[in-house]
mmCIF file of the N, C-alpha and C atoms, coordinates in Angstrom:
data_MODEL
# 
_entry.id   MODEL 
# 
loop_
_atom_site.group_PDB 
_atom_site.id 
_atom_site.type_symbol 
_atom_site.label_atom_id 
_atom_site.label_alt_id 
_atom_site.label_comp_id 
_atom_site.label_asym_id 
_atom_site.label_entity_id 
_atom_site.label_seq_id 
_atom_site.pdbx_PDB_ins_code 
_atom_site.Cartn_x 
_atom_site.Cartn_y 
_atom_site.Cartn_z 
_atom_site.occupancy 
_atom_site.B_iso_or_equiv 
_atom_site.pdbx_formal_charge 
_atom_site.auth_seq_id 
_atom_site.auth_comp_id 
_atom_site.auth_asym_id 
_atom_site.auth_atom_id 
_atom_site.pdbx_PDB_model_num 
ATOM 1   N N  . MET A 1 1  ? 0.490   -1.321 0.113  1.00 0.00 ? 1  MET A N  1 
ATOM 2   C CA . MET A 1 1  ? 0.063   -0.443 -0.178 1.00 0.00 ? 1  MET A CA 1 
ATOM 3   C C  . MET A 1 1  ? 0.649   1.083  -0.214 1.00 0.00 ? 1  MET A C  1 
ATOM 4   N N  . SER A 1 2  ? 0.414   2.121  -0.770 1.00 0.00 ? 2  SER A N  1 
ATOM 5   C CA . SER A 1 2  ? 1.452   2.955  -1.049 1.00 0.00 ? 2  SER A CA 1 
ATOM 6   C C  . SER A 1 2  ? 0.766   4.240  -0.374 1.00 0.00 ? 2  SER A C  1 
ATOM 7   N N  . LEU A 1 3  ? 1.266   5.833  0.253  1.00 0.00 ? 3  LEU A N  1 
ATOM 8   C CA . LEU A 1 3  ? 0.508   6.637  0.782  1.00 0.00 ? 3  LEU A CA 1 
ATOM 9   C C  . LEU A 1 3  ? 0.289   7.502  -0.382 1.00 0.00 ? 3  LEU A C  1 
ATOM 10  N N  . PRO A 1 4  ? -0.793  8.824  -0.571 1.00 0.00 ? 4  PRO A N  1 
ATOM 11  C CA . PRO A 1 4  ? -0.800  9.098  -1.147 1.00 0.00 ? 4  PRO A CA 1 
ATOM 12  C C  . PRO A 1 4  ? 0.509   10.549 -1.276 1.00 0.00 ? 4  PRO A C  1 
ATOM 13  N N  . HIS A 1 5  ? 0.581   11.255 -2.106 1.00 0.00 ? 5  HIS A N  1 
ATOM 14  C CA . HIS A 1 5  ? 2.022   12.091 -2.212 1.00 0.00 ? 5  HIS A CA 1 
ATOM 15  C C  . HIS A 1 5  ? 0.872   13.706 -1.560 1.00 0.00 ? 5  HIS A C  1 
ATOM 16  N N  . ARG A 1 6  ? -0.045  14.121 -1.289 1.00 0.00 ? 6  ARG A N  1 
ATOM 17  C CA . ARG A 1 6  ? -0.649  14.620 -0.665 1.00 0.00 ? 6  ARG A CA 1 
ATOM 18  C C  . ARG A 1 6  ? -1.747  14.409 0.098  1.00 0.00 ? 6  ARG A C  1 
ATOM 19  N N  . PRO A 1 7  ? -1.809  13.895 1.343  1.00 0.00 ? 7  PRO A N  1 
ATOM 20  C CA . PRO A 1 7  ? -2.928  13.112 1.750  1.00 0.00 ? 7  PRO A CA 1 
ATOM 21  C C  . PRO A 1 7  ? -3.851  14.093 2.202  1.00 0.00 ? 7  PRO A C  1 
ATOM 22  N N  . ASN A 1 8  ? -3.825  15.067 2.522  1.00 0.00 ? 8  ASN A N  1 
ATOM 23  C CA . ASN A 1 8  ? -4.867  16.605 2.823  1.00 0.00 ? 8  ASN A CA 1 
ATOM 24  C C  . ASN A 1 8  ? -4.857  17.562 1.782  1.00 0.00 ? 8  ASN A C  1 
ATOM 25  N N  . PRO A 1 9  ? -6.487  16.956 1.305  1.00 0.00 ? 9  PRO A N  1 
ATOM 26  C CA . PRO A 1 9  ? -6.603  18.457 -0.009 1.00 0.00 ? 9  PRO A CA 1 
ATOM 27  C C  . PRO A 1 9  ? -6.815  19.663 0.412  1.00 0.00 ? 9  PRO A C  1 
ATOM 28  N N  . VAL A 1 10 ? -6.993  20.969 -0.531 1.00 0.00 ? 10 VAL A N  1 
ATOM 29  C CA . VAL A 1 10 ? -6.484  21.618 -0.195 1.00 0.00 ? 10 VAL A CA 1 
ATOM 30  C C  . VAL A 1 10 ? -7.866  22.604 0.325  1.00 0.00 ? 10 VAL A C  1 
ATOM 31  N N  . GLY A 1 11 ? -8.085  22.681 1.972  1.00 0.00 ? 11 GLY A N  1 
ATOM 32  C CA . GLY A 1 11 ? -8.938  23.804 2.678  1.00 0.00 ? 11 GLY A CA 1 
ATOM 33  C C  . GLY A 1 11 ? -9.414  22.655 3.884  1.00 0.00 ? 11 GLY A C  1 
ATOM 34  N N  . THR A 1 12 ? -8.727  21.384 3.904  1.00 0.00 ? 12 THR A N  1 
ATOM 35  C CA . THR A 1 12 ? -9.586  20.677 4.513  1.00 0.00 ? 12 THR A CA 1 
ATOM 36  C C  . THR A 1 12 ? -8.650  20.948 5.823  1.00 0.00 ? 12 THR A C  1 
ATOM 37  N N  . ASN A 1 13 ? -6.979  21.090 6.084  1.00 0.00 ? 13 ASN A N  1 
ATOM 38  C CA . ASN A 1 13 ? -6.122  21.458 7.297  1.00 0.00 ? 13 ASN A CA 1 
ATOM 39  C C  . ASN A 1 13 ? -7.001  22.649 7.767  1.00 0.00 ? 13 ASN A C  1 
ATOM 40  N N  . GLY A 1 14 ? -6.621  22.469 9.471  1.00 0.00 ? 14 GLY A N  1 
ATOM 41  C CA . GLY A 1 14 ? -7.195  23.429 10.279 1.00 0.00 ? 14 GLY A CA 1 
ATOM 42  C C  . GLY A 1 14 ? -7.278  24.769 9.828  1.00 0.00 ? 14 GLY A C  1 
ATOM 43  N N  . LEU A 1 15 ? -7.433  26.132 10.845 1.00 0.00 ? 15 LEU A N  1 
ATOM 44  C CA . LEU A 1 15 ? -7.460  27.195 9.564  1.00 0.00 ? 15 LEU A CA 1 
ATOM 45  C C  . LEU A 1 15 ? -5.733  28.080 10.121 1.00 0.00 ? 15 LEU A C  1 
ATOM 46  N N  . THR A 1 16 ? -5.543  27.639 11.302 1.00 0.00 ? 16 THR A N  1 
ATOM 47  C CA . THR A 1 16 ? -3.771  27.788 11.804 1.00 0.00 ? 16 THR A CA 1 
ATOM 48  C C  . THR A 1 16 ? -2.788  27.806 10.717 1.00 0.00 ? 16 THR A C  1 
ATOM 49  N N  . VAL A 1 17 ? -3.651  25.777 10.523 1.00 0.00 ? 17 VAL A N  1 
ATOM 50  C CA . VAL A 1 17 ? -2.385  25.436 10.029 1.00 0.00 ? 17 VAL A CA 1 
ATOM 51  C C  . VAL A 1 17 ? -2.487  25.452 8.474  1.00 0.00 ? 17 VAL A C  1 
ATOM 52  N N  . GLY A 1 18 ? -3.324  25.609 7.859  1.00 0.00 ? 18 GLY A N  1 
ATOM 53  C CA . GLY A 1 18 ? -3.641  26.467 6.475  1.00 0.00 ? 18 GLY A CA 1 
ATOM 54  C C  . GLY A 1 18 ? -2.986  27.636 6.361  1.00 0.00 ? 18 GLY A C  1 
ATOM 55  N N  . CYS A 1 19 ? -3.310  28.537 7.394  1.00 0.00 ? 19 CYS A N  1 
ATOM 56  C CA . CYS A 1 19 ? -2.189  30.334 7.360  1.00 0.00 ? 19 CYS A CA 1 
ATOM 57  C C  . CYS A 1 19 ? -1.157  29.844 6.553  1.00 0.00 ? 19 CYS A C  1 
ATOM 58  N N  . SER A 1 20 ? -0.817  28.665 7.789  1.00 0.00 ? 20 SER A N  1 
ATOM 59  C CA . SER A 1 20 ? 0.679   28.720 8.063  1.00 0.00 ? 20 SER A CA 1 
ATOM 60  C C  . SER A 1 20 ? 1.678   27.987 6.348  1.00 0.00 ? 20 SER A C  1 
ATOM 61  N N  . LYS A 1 21 ? 0.847   27.633 5.936  1.00 0.00 ? 21 LYS A N  1 
ATOM 62  C CA . LYS A 1 21 ? 1.395   27.356 4.291  1.00 0.00 ? 21 LYS A CA 1 
ATOM 63  C C  . LYS A 1 21 ? 1.414   28.529 3.692  1.00 0.00 ? 21 LYS A C  1 
ATOM 64  N N  . ILE A 1 22 ? 1.345   30.045 3.484  1.00 0.00 ? 22 ILE A N  1 
ATOM 65  C CA . ILE A 1 22 ? 1.909   31.206 3.956  1.00 0.00 ? 22 ILE A CA 1 
ATOM 66  C C  . ILE A 1 22 ? 2.956   31.682 3.671  1.00 0.00 ? 22 ILE A C  1 
ATOM 67  N N  . LYS A 1 23 ? 3.901   31.951 2.862  1.00 0.00 ? 23 LYS A N  1 
ATOM 68  C CA . LYS A 1 23 ? 5.174   32.015 2.768  1.00 0.00 ? 23 LYS A CA 1 
ATOM 69  C C  . LYS A 1 23 ? 5.578   33.099 4.256  1.00 0.00 ? 23 LYS A C  1 
ATOM 70  N N  . GLY A 1 24 ? 6.455   32.911 5.174  1.00 0.00 ? 24 GLY A N  1 
ATOM 71  C CA . GLY A 1 24 ? 6.412   34.008 5.763  1.00 0.00 ? 24 GLY A CA 1 
ATOM 72  C C  . GLY A 1 24 ? 5.391   33.979 7.303  1.00 0.00 ? 24 GLY A C  1 
ATOM 73  N N  . VAL A 1 25 ? 4.143   33.062 6.969  1.00 0.00 ? 25 VAL A N  1 
ATOM 74  C CA . VAL A 1 25 ? 3.207   33.155 8.202  1.00 0.00 ? 25 VAL A CA 1 
ATOM 75  C C  . VAL A 1 25 ? 3.895   31.314 8.743  1.00 0.00 ? 25 VAL A C  1 
ATOM 76  N N  . GLY A 1 26 ? 4.230   31.748 9.959  1.00 0.00 ? 26 GLY A N  1 
ATOM 77  C CA . GLY A 1 26 ? 3.590   30.317 11.062 1.00 0.00 ? 26 GLY A CA 1 
ATOM 78  C C  . GLY A 1 26 ? 2.709   30.144 12.171 1.00 0.00 ? 26 GLY A C  1 
ATOM 79  N N  . ARG A 1 27 ? 2.995   29.448 12.897 1.00 0.00 ? 27 ARG A N  1 
ATOM 80  C CA . ARG A 1 27 ? 1.835   28.773 12.920 1.00 0.00 ? 27 ARG A CA 1 
ATOM 81  C C  . ARG A 1 27 ? 1.108   29.827 14.369 1.00 0.00 ? 27 ARG A C  1 
ATOM 82  N N  . ARG A 1 28 ? 2.302   30.419 14.898 1.00 0.00 ? 28 ARG A N  1 
ATOM 83  C CA . ARG A 1 28 ? 1.791   31.238 16.133 1.00 0.00 ? 28 ARG A CA 1 
ATOM 84  C C  . ARG A 1 28 ? 1.217   32.731 15.455 1.00 0.00 ? 28 ARG A C  1 
ATOM 85  N N  . TYR A 1 29 ? 1.731   33.051 14.058 1.00 0.00 ? 29 TYR A N  1 
ATOM 86  C CA . TYR A 1 29 ? 1.962   34.416 13.925 1.00 0.00 ? 29 TYR A CA 1 
ATOM 87  C C  . TYR A 1 29 ? 0.337   34.005 13.061 1.00 0.00 ? 29 TYR A C  1 
ATOM 88  N N  . SER A 1 30 ? 0.115   32.717 12.774 1.00 0.00 ? 30 SER A N  1 
ATOM 89  C CA . SER A 1 30 ? -1.668  32.909 12.251 1.00 0.00 ? 30 SER A CA 1 
ATOM 90  C C  . SER A 1 30 ? -1.884  32.460 13.167 1.00 0.00 ? 30 SER A C  1 
ATOM 91  N N  . ASN A 1 31 ? -2.094  32.038 14.416 1.00 0.00 ? 31 ASN A N  1 
ATOM 92  C CA . ASN A 1 31 ? -3.190  31.845 15.370 1.00 0.00 ? 31 ASN A CA 1 
ATOM 93  C C  . ASN A 1 31 ? -3.589  33.358 15.854 1.00 0.00 ? 31 ASN A C  1 
ATOM 94  N N  . LEU A 1 32 ? -2.523  34.072 16.056 1.00 0.00 ? 32 LEU A N  1 
ATOM 95  C CA . LEU A 1 32 ? -2.810  35.352 16.603 1.00 0.00 ? 32 LEU A CA 1 
ATOM 96  C C  . LEU A 1 32 ? -3.204  36.298 15.377 1.00 0.00 ? 32 LEU A C  1 
ATOM 97  N N  . VAL A 1 33 ? -3.100  35.966 14.087 1.00 0.00 ? 33 VAL A N  1 
ATOM 98  C CA . VAL A 1 33 ? -3.794  36.967 13.249 1.00 0.00 ? 33 VAL A CA 1 
ATOM 99  C C  . VAL A 1 33 ? -5.401  36.665 13.198 1.00 0.00 ? 33 VAL A C  1 
ATOM 100 N N  . CYS A 1 34 ? -5.923  35.229 13.359 1.00 0.00 ? 34 CYS A N  1 
ATOM 101 C CA . CYS A 1 34 ? -6.653  34.841 13.778 1.00 0.00 ? 34 CYS A CA 1 
ATOM 102 C C  . CYS A 1 34 ? -8.120  34.770 14.358 1.00 0.00 ? 34 CYS A C  1 
ATOM 103 N N  . LYS A 1 35 ? -7.238  35.097 15.523 1.00 0.00 ? 35 LYS A N  1 
ATOM 104 C CA . LYS A 1 35 ? -7.581  36.273 16.935 1.00 0.00 ? 35 LYS A CA 1 
ATOM 105 C C  . LYS A 1 35 ? -8.233  37.528 16.566 1.00 0.00 ? 35 LYS A C  1 
ATOM 106 N N  . LYS A 1 36 ? -7.563  38.304 16.269 1.00 0.00 ? 36 LYS A N  1 
ATOM 107 C CA . LYS A 1 36 ? -7.738  39.889 16.002 1.00 0.00 ? 36 LYS A CA 1 
ATOM 108 C C  . LYS A 1 36 ? -8.766  39.699 14.880 1.00 0.00 ? 36 LYS A C  1 
ATOM 109 N N  . ALA A 1 37 ? -8.579  38.542 13.748 1.00 0.00 ? 37 ALA A N  1 
ATOM 110 C CA . ALA A 1 37 ? -9.651  38.870 12.958 1.00 0.00 ? 37 ALA A CA 1 
ATOM 111 C C  . ALA A 1 37 ? -11.277 38.373 13.245 1.00 0.00 ? 37 ALA A C  1 
ATOM 112 N N  . ASP A 1 38 ? -11.260 37.965 14.966 1.00 0.00 ? 38 ASP A N  1 
ATOM 113 C CA . ASP A 1 38 ? -12.330 37.112 15.560 1.00 0.00 ? 38 ASP A CA 1 
ATOM 114 C C  . ASP A 1 38 ? -13.037 36.237 14.185 1.00 0.00 ? 38 ASP A C  1 
ATOM 115 N N  . VAL A 1 39 ? -12.059 35.060 14.071 1.00 0.00 ? 39 VAL A N  1 
ATOM 116 C CA . VAL A 1 39 ? -12.586 34.168 13.468 1.00 0.00 ? 39 VAL A CA 1 
ATOM 117 C C  . VAL A 1 39 ? -12.613 32.872 13.970 1.00 0.00 ? 39 VAL A C  1 
ATOM 118 N N  . ASP A 1 40 ? -13.635 32.179 13.884 1.00 0.00 ? 40 ASP A N  1 
ATOM 119 C CA . ASP A 1 40 ? -13.256 30.528 14.830 1.00 0.00 ? 40 ASP A CA 1 
ATOM 120 C C  . ASP A 1 40 ? -12.511 29.916 14.359 1.00 0.00 ? 40 ASP A C  1 
ATOM 121 N N  . LEU A 1 41 ? -11.635 29.308 15.807 1.00 0.00 ? 41 LEU A N  1 
ATOM 122 C CA . LEU A 1 41 ? -9.624  28.771 15.125 1.00 0.00 ? 41 LEU A CA 1 
ATOM 123 C C  . LEU A 1 41 ? -10.618 27.043 15.096 1.00 0.00 ? 41 LEU A C  1 
ATOM 124 N N  . ASN A 1 42 ? -11.456 27.213 15.293 1.00 0.00 ? 42 ASN A N  1 
ATOM 125 C CA . ASN A 1 42 ? -11.808 25.424 14.884 1.00 0.00 ? 42 ASN A CA 1 
ATOM 126 C C  . ASN A 1 42 ? -12.059 25.379 13.147 1.00 0.00 ? 42 ASN A C  1 
ATOM 127 N N  . LYS A 1 43 ? -12.486 26.495 12.851 1.00 0.00 ? 43 LYS A N  1 
ATOM 128 C CA . LYS A 1 43 ? -13.102 26.139 11.387 1.00 0.00 ? 43 LYS A CA 1 
ATOM 129 C C  . LYS A 1 43 ? -11.778 25.595 10.506 1.00 0.00 ? 43 LYS A C  1 
ATOM 130 N N  . ARG A 1 44 ? -12.170 25.076 9.467  1.00 0.00 ? 44 ARG A N  1 
ATOM 131 C CA . ARG A 1 44 ? -11.588 24.898 8.221  1.00 0.00 ? 44 ARG A CA 1 
ATOM 132 C C  . ARG A 1 44 ? -10.737 25.833 7.080  1.00 0.00 ? 44 ARG A C  1 
ATOM 133 N N  . ALA A 1 45 ? -9.532  25.662 6.764  1.00 0.00 ? 45 ALA A N  1 
ATOM 134 C CA . ALA A 1 45 ? -9.335  26.886 6.506  1.00 0.00 ? 45 ALA A CA 1 
ATOM 135 C C  . ALA A 1 45 ? -10.463 26.559 4.759  1.00 0.00 ? 45 ALA A C  1 
ATOM 136 N N  . GLY A 1 46 ? -10.798 25.870 4.160  1.00 0.00 ? 46 GLY A N  1 
ATOM 137 C CA . GLY A 1 46 ? -12.437 25.907 3.323  1.00 0.00 ? 46 GLY A CA 1 
ATOM 138 C C  . GLY A 1 46 ? -13.914 26.082 3.538  1.00 0.00 ? 46 GLY A C  1 
ATOM 139 N N  . GLU A 1 47 ? -13.825 26.764 5.089  1.00 0.00 ? 47 GLU A N  1 
ATOM 140 C CA . GLU A 1 47 ? -15.178 26.985 5.662  1.00 0.00 ? 47 GLU A CA 1 
ATOM 141 C C  . GLU A 1 47 ? -15.220 28.499 5.616  1.00 0.00 ? 47 GLU A C  1 
ATOM 142 N N  . LEU A 1 48 ? -14.010 29.305 5.712  1.00 0.00 ? 48 LEU A N  1 
ATOM 143 C CA . LEU A 1 48 ? -14.279 30.513 5.337  1.00 0.00 ? 48 LEU A CA 1 
ATOM 144 C C  . LEU A 1 48 ? -15.221 31.391 4.395  1.00 0.00 ? 48 LEU A C  1 
ATOM 145 N N  . THR A 1 49 ? -15.622 32.758 4.769  1.00 0.00 ? 49 THR A N  1 
ATOM 146 C CA . THR A 1 49 ? -16.540 33.157 4.433  1.00 0.00 ? 49 THR A CA 1 
ATOM 147 C C  . THR A 1 49 ? -15.889 34.000 3.915  1.00 0.00 ? 49 THR A C  1 
ATOM 148 N N  . SER A 1 50 ? -16.243 35.133 2.590  1.00 0.00 ? 50 SER A N  1 
ATOM 149 C CA . SER A 1 50 ? -15.280 35.981 1.830  1.00 0.00 ? 50 SER A CA 1 
ATOM 150 C C  . SER A 1 50 ? -14.754 37.046 2.986  1.00 0.00 ? 50 SER A C  1 
ATOM 151 N N  . GLU A 1 51 ? -16.216 37.314 3.345  1.00 0.00 ? 51 GLU A N  1 
ATOM 152 C CA . GLU A 1 51 ? -15.917 38.248 4.589  1.00 0.00 ? 51 GLU A CA 1 
ATOM 153 C C  . GLU A 1 51 ? -14.332 38.399 5.708  1.00 0.00 ? 51 GLU A C  1 
ATOM 154 N N  . GLU A 1 52 ? -14.588 36.947 5.752  1.00 0.00 ? 52 GLU A N  1 
ATOM 155 C CA . GLU A 1 52 ? -13.262 36.518 7.158  1.00 0.00 ? 52 GLU A CA 1 
ATOM 156 C C  . GLU A 1 52 ? -12.841 36.415 6.414  1.00 0.00 ? 52 GLU A C  1 
ATOM 157 N N  . LEU A 1 53 ? -12.440 36.017 5.381  1.00 0.00 ? 53 LEU A N  1 
ATOM 158 C CA . LEU A 1 53 ? -11.145 35.831 4.315  1.00 0.00 ? 53 LEU A CA 1 
ATOM 159 C C  . LEU A 1 53 ? -10.308 37.322 3.953  1.00 0.00 ? 53 LEU A C  1 
ATOM 160 N N  . GLU A 1 54 ? -11.136 38.147 3.491  1.00 0.00 ? 54 GLU A N  1 
ATOM 161 C CA . GLU A 1 54 ? -11.054 39.364 3.503  1.00 0.00 ? 54 GLU A CA 1 
ATOM 162 C C  . GLU A 1 54 ? -10.053 40.477 5.353  1.00 0.00 ? 54 GLU A C  1 
ATOM 163 N N  . ARG A 1 55 ? -10.711 39.742 6.315  1.00 0.00 ? 55 ARG A N  1 
ATOM 164 C CA . ARG A 1 55 ? -10.277 40.214 7.271  1.00 0.00 ? 55 ARG A CA 1 
ATOM 165 C C  . ARG A 1 55 ? -8.813  39.677 7.248  1.00 0.00 ? 55 ARG A C  1 
ATOM 166 N N  . LEU A 1 56 ? -8.860  38.419 7.343  1.00 0.00 ? 56 LEU A N  1 
ATOM 167 C CA . LEU A 1 56 ? -7.451  37.538 7.353  1.00 0.00 ? 56 LEU A CA 1 
ATOM 168 C C  . LEU A 1 56 ? -6.017  38.395 6.544  1.00 0.00 ? 56 LEU A C  1 
ATOM 169 N N  . VAL A 1 57 ? -7.409  38.621 5.280  1.00 0.00 ? 57 VAL A N  1 
ATOM 170 C CA . VAL A 1 57 ? -5.612  38.935 4.035  1.00 0.00 ? 57 VAL A CA 1 
ATOM 171 C C  . VAL A 1 57 ? -5.438  40.503 4.764  1.00 0.00 ? 57 VAL A C  1 
ATOM 172 N N  . THR A 1 58 ? -6.545  41.527 5.089  1.00 0.00 ? 58 THR A N  1 
ATOM 173 C CA . THR A 1 58 ? -5.607  42.761 5.568  1.00 0.00 ? 58 THR A CA 1 
ATOM 174 C C  . THR A 1 58 ? -4.924  43.005 6.631  1.00 0.00 ? 58 THR A C  1 
ATOM 175 N N  . ILE A 1 59 ? -5.487  41.610 7.402  1.00 0.00 ? 59 ILE A N  1 
ATOM 176 C CA . ILE A 1 59 ? -4.248  42.294 8.884  1.00 0.00 ? 59 ILE A CA 1 
ATOM 177 C C  . ILE A 1 59 ? -2.752  41.147 8.881  1.00 0.00 ? 59 ILE A C  1 
ATOM 178 N N  . ILE A 1 60 ? -3.050  40.386 7.793  1.00 0.00 ? 60 ILE A N  1 
ATOM 179 C CA . ILE A 1 60 ? -1.711  39.804 7.005  1.00 0.00 ? 60 ILE A CA 1 
ATOM 180 C C  . ILE A 1 60 ? -0.572  41.042 6.293  1.00 0.00 ? 60 ILE A C  1 
ATOM 181 N N  . GLN A 1 61 ? -1.573  42.022 6.006  1.00 0.00 ? 61 GLN A N  1 
ATOM 182 C CA . GLN A 1 61 ? -0.874  42.749 4.565  1.00 0.00 ? 61 GLN A CA 1 
ATOM 183 C C  . GLN A 1 61 ? -0.577  44.219 5.855  1.00 0.00 ? 61 GLN A C  1 
ATOM 184 N N  . ASN A 1 62 ? -1.062  43.793 6.909  1.00 0.00 ? 62 ASN A N  1 
ATOM 185 C CA . ASN A 1 62 ? -0.923  45.369 7.268  1.00 0.00 ? 62 ASN A CA 1 
ATOM 186 C C  . ASN A 1 62 ? -1.448  45.001 8.811  1.00 0.00 ? 62 ASN A C  1 
ATOM 187 N N  . PRO A 1 63 ? 0.065   43.913 9.895  1.00 0.00 ? 63 PRO A N  1 
ATOM 188 C CA . PRO A 1 63 ? 0.098   43.840 10.816 1.00 0.00 ? 63 PRO A CA 1 
ATOM 189 C C  . PRO A 1 63 ? -0.264  44.663 11.985 1.00 0.00 ? 63 PRO A C  1 
ATOM 190 N N  . THR A 1 64 ? 1.134   46.502 11.834 1.00 0.00 ? 64 THR A N  1 
ATOM 191 C CA . THR A 1 64 ? 0.840   46.973 12.636 1.00 0.00 ? 64 THR A CA 1 
ATOM 192 C C  . THR A 1 64 ? -0.053  47.862 13.203 1.00 0.00 ? 64 THR A C  1 
ATOM 193 N N  . ALA A 1 65 ? -1.099  48.128 12.134 1.00 0.00 ? 65 ALA A N  1 
ATOM 194 C CA . ALA A 1 65 ? -2.153  48.849 12.230 1.00 0.00 ? 65 ALA A CA 1 
ATOM 195 C C  . ALA A 1 65 ? -3.695  48.109 13.225 1.00 0.00 ? 65 ALA A C  1 
ATOM 196 N N  . TYR A 1 66 ? -2.889  46.288 13.864 1.00 0.00 ? 66 TYR A N  1 
ATOM 197 C CA . TYR A 1 66 ? -3.713  45.971 14.094 1.00 0.00 ? 66 TYR A CA 1 
ATOM 198 C C  . TYR A 1 66 ? -3.261  45.667 15.407 1.00 0.00 ? 66 TYR A C  1 
ATOM 199 N N  . LYS A 1 67 ? -2.306  46.584 15.978 1.00 0.00 ? 67 LYS A N  1 
ATOM 200 C CA . LYS A 1 67 ? -1.146  46.047 17.012 1.00 0.00 ? 67 LYS A CA 1 
ATOM 201 C C  . LYS A 1 67 ? -0.418  44.623 17.150 1.00 0.00 ? 67 LYS A C  1 
ATOM 202 N N  . ILE A 1 68 ? -0.313  44.247 15.964 1.00 0.00 ? 68 ILE A N  1 
ATOM 203 C CA . ILE A 1 68 ? 0.361   43.406 16.417 1.00 0.00 ? 68 ILE A CA 1 
ATOM 204 C C  . ILE A 1 68 ? 2.461   43.317 15.876 1.00 0.00 ? 68 ILE A C  1 
ATOM 205 N N  . PRO A 1 69 ? 2.943   43.324 17.236 1.00 0.00 ? 69 PRO A N  1 
ATOM 206 C CA . PRO A 1 69 ? 4.895   43.387 17.117 1.00 0.00 ? 69 PRO A CA 1 
ATOM 207 C C  . PRO A 1 69 ? 5.242   43.054 15.642 1.00 0.00 ? 69 PRO A C  1 
ATOM 208 N N  . GLY A 1 70 ? 6.095   43.901 15.233 1.00 0.00 ? 70 GLY A N  1 
ATOM 209 C CA . GLY A 1 70 ? 6.944   43.854 14.310 1.00 0.00 ? 70 GLY A CA 1 
ATOM 210 C C  . GLY A 1 70 ? 7.427   42.114 14.547 1.00 0.00 ? 70 GLY A C  1 
ATOM 211 N N  . VAL A 1 71 ? 8.250   42.225 13.342 1.00 0.00 ? 71 VAL A N  1 
ATOM 212 C CA . VAL A 1 71 ? 9.351   40.782 13.206 1.00 0.00 ? 71 VAL A CA 1 
ATOM 213 C C  . VAL A 1 71 ? 10.120  40.660 14.379 1.00 0.00 ? 71 VAL A C  1 
ATOM 214 N N  . ARG A 1 72 ? 10.997  40.185 14.803 1.00 0.00 ? 72 ARG A N  1 
ATOM 215 C CA . ARG A 1 72 ? 12.233  40.202 15.810 1.00 0.00 ? 72 ARG A CA 1 
ATOM 216 C C  . ARG A 1 72 ? 12.976  39.419 14.802 1.00 0.00 ? 72 ARG A C  1 
ATOM 217 N N  . PHE A 1 73 ? 14.324  40.049 14.305 1.00 0.00 ? 73 PHE A N  1 
ATOM 218 C CA . PHE A 1 73 ? 15.446  39.243 13.597 1.00 0.00 ? 73 PHE A CA 1 
ATOM 219 C C  . PHE A 1 73 ? 16.643  38.953 14.830 1.00 0.00 ? 73 PHE A C  1 
ATOM 220 N N  . PRO A 1 74 ? 17.237  37.667 13.915 1.00 0.00 ? 74 PRO A N  1 
ATOM 221 C CA . PRO A 1 74 ? 18.078  36.675 15.039 1.00 0.00 ? 74 PRO A CA 1 
ATOM 222 C C  . PRO A 1 74 ? 19.056  37.917 15.154 1.00 0.00 ? 74 PRO A C  1 
ATOM 223 N N  . THR A 1 75 ? 19.752  37.959 16.025 1.00 0.00 ? 75 THR A N  1 
ATOM 224 C CA . THR A 1 75 ? 20.919  38.374 16.475 1.00 0.00 ? 75 THR A CA 1 
ATOM 225 C C  . THR A 1 75 ? 22.530  38.189 16.575 1.00 0.00 ? 75 THR A C  1 
ATOM 226 N N  . HIS A 1 76 ? 21.909  36.302 16.479 1.00 0.00 ? 76 HIS A N  1 
ATOM 227 C CA . HIS A 1 76 ? 23.481  35.660 16.498 1.00 0.00 ? 76 HIS A CA 1 
ATOM 228 C C  . HIS A 1 76 ? 23.727  35.548 15.263 1.00 0.00 ? 76 HIS A C  1 
ATOM 229 N N  . SER A 1 77 ? 25.074  35.526 14.839 1.00 0.00 ? 77 SER A N  1 
ATOM 230 C CA . SER A 1 77 ? 25.883  35.185 13.821 1.00 0.00 ? 77 SER A CA 1 
ATOM 231 C C  . SER A 1 77 ? 25.601  34.301 13.250 1.00 0.00 ? 77 SER A C  1 
ATOM 232 N N  . ARG A 1 78 ? 25.382  33.165 13.914 1.00 0.00 ? 78 ARG A N  1 
ATOM 233 C CA . ARG A 1 78 ? 24.804  31.508 13.208 1.00 0.00 ? 78 ARG A CA 1 
ATOM 234 C C  . ARG A 1 78 ? 23.428  31.984 12.704 1.00 0.00 ? 78 ARG A C  1 
ATOM 235 N N  . MET A 1 79 ? 22.643  32.037 13.206 1.00 0.00 ? 79 MET A N  1 
ATOM 236 C CA . MET A 1 79 ? 21.505  32.363 12.877 1.00 0.00 ? 79 MET A CA 1 
ATOM 237 C C  . MET A 1 79 ? 21.018  33.416 11.640 1.00 0.00 ? 79 MET A C  1 
ATOM 238 N N  . LEU A 1 80 ? 22.433  34.368 11.619 1.00 0.00 ? 80 LEU A N  1 
ATOM 239 C CA . LEU A 1 80 ? 22.220  35.006 10.262 1.00 0.00 ? 80 LEU A CA 1 
ATOM 240 C C  . LEU A 1 80 ? 23.037  34.722 8.975  1.00 0.00 ? 80 LEU A C  1 
ATOM 241 N N  . GLY A 1 81 ? 23.662  33.687 9.414  1.00 0.00 ? 81 GLY A N  1 
ATOM 242 C CA . GLY A 1 81 ? 24.433  32.856 8.541  1.00 0.00 ? 81 GLY A CA 1 
ATOM 243 C C  . GLY A 1 81 ? 25.447  33.565 7.856  1.00 0.00 ? 81 GLY A C  1 
ATOM 244 N N  . ILE A 1 82 ? 26.174  34.628 8.902  1.00 0.00 ? 82 ILE A N  1 
ATOM 245 C CA . ILE A 1 82 ? 27.063  34.989 8.743  1.00 0.00 ? 82 ILE A CA 1 
ATOM 246 C C  . ILE A 1 82 ? 28.413  35.134 9.361  1.00 0.00 ? 82 ILE A C  1 
ATOM 247 N N  . ASP A 1 83 ? 29.251  34.700 8.337  1.00 0.00 ? 83 ASP A N  1 
ATOM 248 C CA . ASP A 1 83 ? 30.651  34.206 8.663  1.00 0.00 ? 83 ASP A CA 1 
ATOM 249 C C  . ASP A 1 83 ? 31.456  35.432 9.790  1.00 0.00 ? 83 ASP A C  1 
ATOM 250 N N  . GLY A 1 84 ? 31.599  34.560 11.119 1.00 0.00 ? 84 GLY A N  1 
ATOM 251 C CA . GLY A 1 84 ? 32.708  36.162 11.719 1.00 0.00 ? 84 GLY A CA 1 
ATOM 252 C C  . GLY A 1 84 ? 33.246  35.089 12.836 1.00 0.00 ? 84 GLY A C  1 
ATOM 253 N N  . CYS A 1 85 ? 33.154  35.579 14.197 1.00 0.00 ? 85 CYS A N  1 
ATOM 254 C CA . CYS A 1 85 ? 34.178  35.207 15.455 1.00 0.00 ? 85 CYS A CA 1 
ATOM 255 C C  . CYS A 1 85 ? 33.703  34.418 16.003 1.00 0.00 ? 85 CYS A C  1 
# 
């Protein structure tokens, strides 16, 4: 028996996992965005209404307007990939 290449069809994952598939959006950030957009976290990604989807998109595009802190960049040289001391 072979496993399918993609076991979960698009839209069947949980909302936070579905949002984390966007490049630059992790699970913690997607959880915070969903809470700010007042979207039920128990919904599946395919069950969103167009209104809820629009709220998520606006918050992801402009997080500072919704009081989401900025990105913290690593300061350690190994994390940055810089050769040094």
